[in-house]
N, C-alpha and C positions, 0 to 999 in steps of 0.2 A: 645571498645578495641579489643574484639574478632573478630569483623568484619574487623577491620584494619589489624589484623594479617592474616586473611584469604586472604584479598586482596594482601598483600605483598607476601604471599606464591604463590598465583596465578600468580602475576606479575613475580616473580623469575622463576617459572616453564616455563612461556611464554618465558622469555629471554633465558633460557637453551634450550628450544625447537628450537627457532629461530637460536641460535648459532650452535646447532647440525645440523640443516637443511642446514645452510650456509656451514658448514664444509663438509657435504656430497656432496653438489652441487659443491663446489670448488674442492674436491677430484675427483669427476666425470669428471669435466672439464680438470683437469690435466691429468687424465688417458686417456681421449679421445685425448688430445694433444700429449701425449707420443705415443699412438697407431698410430696417424696420422704420427708423425715423424718417427716411426719405419717402418711404411708402405712405406713412401717416401724413407727411407734408403734401404729398401728391394728392391724396384723397381730399385734404383740406382745400388745396388749390382748385381741384375739380369742382368741389362744392361752391366755392366762391365764383368760379367761372360760370357755373350754371345759374347762380343768382344774378350775376352781372348780365348775362344774356336775357334773363327774364326782365331785368330792369330796363334794358335797351328796348325790349318789346313793348313795355308799358310806355316808354318815352315816345315810341312811334305813334301811340294813340294820342299823346299830347300834341305832337307835331301835326297829326292828321285832323285835329280839331275835335276829337272825341273826349272832351274835357271831363264829363261826368264819369265815363268809364275809367279814365286815367286816375281821377281822384279816388275812386273806389279801390283800384288795385294798388295805388301807392300806400294804402293802409296795411298791406301785407307786412307782418312783423319781420320776415327774413329780409325784405327789401330795405326796411328801416335800419337794420343792423349793418348791412353791407354799404349802404349809401349814407351813413352817418358822417357828419362833419360839414366843412364849408360848402361842399358841393352835394349836400344831402337832399333828403326828401323834402325838407322845408322849402327850398327854392322851387322845386318842381310843383309842389302843392300851391304855392303862392302864384306861380304862372298860370296853372290850370284854373284856379279860382278867379283870377283877374279876367281871363279870357272867357270863362263861362259867364261872368257878369256882363261882359261886352256883348256876347252872343245873345243873351237873354234880352238885353236892351234893344238890340237890333230887331229881334223877333217882335217885341212889343211895339216898336215903331212901325213895322209893316202891318201889324194887326189893328192899328188905330184907324177908325173910319175917316173917310175923306169928308171934310167940311164943305158942303155944297152951297153954303150961304154966299150969295153974290155971284154965282156962276151964271153965265149968260145962256148956256144950253147944256144938254146932256153930252154933246160931243167933247166938251172940255173934260168932263168926268171920265169919258172913255179914253181920252189921250193920257190923262194922269194914270189911270189903271194900267194902260198898255205899257207906259214907261216903267211902272213898278214891276210888272210882270217880266219885262225885258231885263231889268236889273236883277231880279231873282234868278232868271235863267242864266245870266252872266255869272252870278255867284255860284250856282250849281256847277257850271262849267269849270270855274276856278277850282272848286272842291275836287272834281274828278281829276283834273290835271295835277293837283297837288298829290293825290294818291299815287299817280304814276311816278312823279318826281320823288316821292318818299322811298320807293323801291331803290331808285338810284342813290339816294342819300344814304340808305342803310348799307348798301354795298361799299360806298366810299368810306363810311365810318368804320367798317370792319377792317380797312387797311391799317388802322391804328387800333390795337386791341380793343379799346373802348373809347367812346366819345368823351371828351372832357367838357365840363360845364363851367362857364365863367359869365360874369356880368361886367358891363362897362358902359360908358357914355360915348355915343358916337359924335361925329363932327357937327351934327345939328342940335346937340344937346339932349337927345332922347336916350332913355335907359334901354340897354340891349341885353336880352337874355339869350345866351348863345350855347349851342351844343354842337361839337364837331372837333376838327383837328386844331390843335393849339401848339404854338411855338413861343417859348420864352414868355409865357403867361398871356399871350395875345392870340386872337382868332387868326389862324394862318393855315390855309389849305381849303378843305371843303367842309361846309357846315350850314346849319340853319339857325336863324335868329328871329326871335319874336320881340318887337319893340313895344315900349310903353304906350305908343300912339295907337296901337292896334294893328299896325302893319307887320309884315314878315318878309324875310329874304332867304332864299335857298340858293346856294352857289359857292363861288370861290372867294377867298378872303386873303388879305395881306396886311399884317400888323393892325388888326381891328378895323380895316377898311374893306369895303366891297371892291374887289379887284380881280378881274377875269370875267368869266361868263356866269351869269346868274339870272334869277327871276325874282322880282320884287312885287309884292301884292299890297295895295293900299286897302284901307278899311272899307272904302266905298265900292270895291269890286274892280277898280281899274288895276292893271298890272303891266309890267314891262319885262320883256325877255331880250337879253342881249349882253353886250359887253360893258364892263365897268373899269374905271381907272381912278384910283385915289378917292373912292367913295362916291363917284359921280358917274352918270351915264356918259360914256365916251366910246365911240366906235359904232359898229353896226348893231341896230336893235329895233325892236317893234314894241310900240306902246298901244295897249288896248283900252278903250273906254268902255264903261259898263253898258252903254247903249248899242254896242256893236261896231262902232267906228274904230279905225286903227291907223297908225302911221308906221310906215316901214322905211327905214333909211338910216342916215348917219347922225350921230349926236356928238356934242362937245359941251362939257360942263353942264349936263342936265338939260341942254337946249338943242332943238333940231338945227343942225348946221351941216350943210353939204347936200348931196343928192338924196331925195326922198319923195315918197308918195303917200298922200292922205286918201284913205278909202272911207266911203260912207257905210251905212248900216247894211246895205245889200251888196257890199264888196265892189261897188262901182267907184271908179276913180273920180275923186272930187278935185284934187289939186296935185300936181306933180312938177318937179323941177328942182331948182337950187334954193336951199333954205339958209337963212342966216339969223342968228339970235332969235330963233323960234318963229320966224316969219318967212313966207315965201317971197323971195326977191327976184327970181327969174323963172317964169313958167315955161314948162316944156310944151310947145305948141302941138306936139304929136301925142299928147297925153290922153286924147280921146274925149276931152270935155266938149 
């Protein structure tokens, strides 16, 4: 009887040992499987991350105005796959094609010969040519400045894994193509926008409104650097005209209001003092005029 009891205990111990061994083996197999799946998923994510970074690089070409280069590289099949959907390649291609068309129209306008019929002297022709050269120099300056700002933009966008792409209509009724930080489906944070009017804005946003510090470029080469509030120039800012003139001072609802100074082409002070509703109402007698 005692021998049978010992055999039973031995058999039970053996069953428990085998069960424990099978559990350990099964657990190990499952862990290895999970590790393998996680590894495969990691490789997949790394591939997507690589393509996303490439997409962001091509996007910087679009923002920098290199529309032909951007169009060519958007044709990459890998980019088409990762950027498929509502925020896909189609939107980017449409933006690039539109601004390439605007760029070509601008070049054609500058290549048109000046009609000299009715001019009183060659001096008028020289003045017109000089004005066009100044405008082209201003546009070149804006392009170089945009390249510097693009570096800052890229750094800001990297704070959020990837820039998001949305379109919306602004307070003035223009269609806006936006890339940058987004909150609750609206431009919020730092980003760049290209407008259907041909203008562009790089800077801070709040609920689809320019809000904070930013730079706005008009199609004719003029631009503003400074503070915004509720989609309008409010606070300290500088407005640059294509001919080299500029205004430095305070703004309210897109108009010069407060202390400010207007400079001529040669950086000489033309007018300085207190402004209201975009007009000088009290001149500073010590302005040097």
